[in-house]
N, C-alpha and C positions, 0 to 999 in steps of 0.2 A: 809796646811790648813791656811786660813786667820785668823788673830788674832789681838786683841786689847791689848794683855798682855803687860804691861809696858809702853804703850804710855802715854805721859804727855799731858793732855788736859785741857785748861782753858776755862771756859764757862761763858759768861756774861748773865745777866738776869736769873740767876740760882735759884732765890728764889721761883719759882713756874712754873707751866705750862710746856712748852716745855723745858725750860732750866733745871728745876728740873728733869723732866723725862729723859732727856739726861744724866745728871750726874749720876742718879741711874743706868741706863742701861749700860753705859760705864764702870762704876765702877764694876758692876756685871760681866762684861766680862773681867776684869783684867786691865783696864786702871787706871791711877792715875788722879783724877779730882781735879781741883781748881775751886771752886764755887765763882762767883763774882756777886754782886748785891748791891743795896743800903741798903736793909734790913738785917742788920747783924744778928739779932736774928733768922731770918728765914734760912739763909744759914748755920749758925752754927748748927741749929737743923737738917737740912738735912744732913750735913756732918757727924754729930754725928751718925745718923741712918745708914749711909753708912758704917762707921767704925765698928759699932756694928754688921753689917752683914759680916764683914771680908774684906770690901773694903778699899781703900786708898783715903782719901779726906781731903783737907784743904780749907780755905776760905780767901777771900780778899774783903773788902768793896770797892765798885767801883761805881762811877757815870760816865757812858760812855761819857757824854757830856763834861767831864773834861779830857783833854789830859793827864794831870799828873797822874790822877787816873789809866788810862789804862796802862800808862808806868809803874806805880808802880806794877800793876798786873803782867805784863810780867817780871819785875825785880825780884819780889818776887818768881815767878815760877822758873826762872832761878837760883836764889839764893838757893832755897831749893832742886831742882831736877837736876840742871845742864843743862837743856834744856827745850824747849817747842815744842812739836811736832804738836799740833793743837790748834788754837784759834777758838772757836765757837762764832761768833757774833750773839747773840740771843736777846739782849735787844731791845725792841721796844714798841711804844705806838700808839694808834689810836683814838685820840679825834676828830673824823670826824664830818663834818657838811657841809651843802650846802655852796658854795662859797659866795652866796648872804648874808649869815650871817656875813661875814667879821670878822670871829673869828681869827684875825691875831695872837693872842697869841698862840692859838693851832697850827696854821700853823708853827710858829717858833719852838714850842716844838717838833713837828713831825720831822722837818728838823734837829733839834739839836740831838735828840735821834736816829732816824732811819738812818739818813745820816751822820751827823758829827760824831756820835758815831761809825759808821762803819769805817769811815776814820781815826778816832783816833786809832782804832784797827789796821788798816794797818800800820799807822805810828809807832806804838809801837812795833809791832811784826815782821815786815818785816826785819829790820836789824838783828834780832836774827836768823830768818830763813836763811838769806844769810850767816851769820857767821857759822851756823851749817852745811850748805850745803843741808838742807832739811826743809820742813815745809808745813803745810796745813791750809789754811784759809777756814772756813765754815761759811756761813751767812744764817740765817733764814730770808727769804724774804717774799713773799706772792703771791698767785695767782692773787691778785689785781693788781700786777705789770706786769702781763703777756700780757693782751690785754683787750680792752673794759673797760672803767671806769664806775662803777656803780654810781648812784646819791649819792652825799655827800662824795665821796671817792677820789676826784680829787687830793688833796694835799697828802693824804696818799699814793695813787697809784703812784704819781710822785716820792715820796721818795723811794718807792720800785723799781720802774723802774730805778732810779738812781743807787741804789745799784747793780742791775743786770748789768748795764752798766759798773760800776766800776769793778765788778768781771771779766767781759769779757776783759776789758782793762788790768787788772793784769794778766789774763791768757795769753794774747798775748805777754806780756812783760816777761813772765816766761817760755818760751819754752826751756830753758836750763835744765829743769827737777828738779830745786831746789824747787820751790814753786808750790804747787797744790791748786786749788780753786774749791769750790763747793757751788753753790747757791741752797738752798732748799726752795721751795715755797709751804707752806701749804694752804689748803682751810679752811673750818670750823673745828676748833679743840676745844675741851672742855678745854678752859683756861679762865682766868679772863681778857682777853684783852678788853672785853666790858666795864669793870670798868673804863677804861681811856676815855670813850666816854662821853662828857659833855652834849650832846643833849639827854634829857630823852626819847624821842620817838625813836630815832635811837638806843640808848642803849638797850631799851626794845625789839625792833625788832631783834637786833643782838643776844640778849640772847635767844629769841624764836628760831631763826634759828640754833643756836648752840645746843639748847636742842633737836631740831627736827632731825638734821642730823650730828651733830658734832661727830668726832671720837677722841679717847684718844690721849693725847700728846705722848704716847709711840710709836704711829705710825710714828711720825716725828723722834723720837729718834732712831728708827730702821733704818731710812733712813740715819741719821748722821753716825751711826755705819757702815752701808754698805759702805758709801763713804770713810771713813777714814781707814777702814781695808784693802783696796786694796793695792797691792804691789806698790812700788814707781814709776813704769813706767806706772801706770794706773791712769787716772784722770776722775772722775765722775763729769762732769761740772755742770749739772743741774738735779734736781729731783723735780717733782711736786707731792704733796701728798694731795689728795682730798678724801672726802667721795664718795663712789660710786654713791650716790644719788644726789650729788651736780652738778648743771648744769655748 
């Protein structure tokens, strides 16, 4: 029987939404979770609730745009548990706008969090995976990075496309069976991602779409669990998780 019992899983962006739901679900199925995010009070509260329910959870304050923070997350996990089985790269932002708005500050922010943050994760955890002889990198991407760019999403979609490309590159470099990779692309999920959108009209429309068709973050968490509970000789490369009503 497939099991998550005893797996050591670090999760970025774990203060809410998909990251929080993933931490709760994995801990409920027996994994040890290390919650990482910038909001210390929030991840501490979630970890405490997990422990009160009999799960095992610790926290680490992390800004994924800072390589040293992600390295500290991996080092802390190794120091406390002796290994790190899975890193879930979940932190992401979406301050989307039309290119004509020339919101270069938001462009840079999306590149820093969505792309550089993921690269910082690879750089921090890959040496540990290699030394252990096993490891699994999971990244929460987006259906926006699959095909056809919607208006105002060019830069966001570009960062997500880049993450998918990096995943495929790491997969092709890891056919010795040591490192597994999984890219999970959600559609409309009931999270606070719209809060990072600076354009009021786009933010309101996104919230309406989420209210109308969004599915719970737990749907994505179940996909994460499915991917990482597979035996070592099975790699689930990509999973797309959409509401059934989303085009």
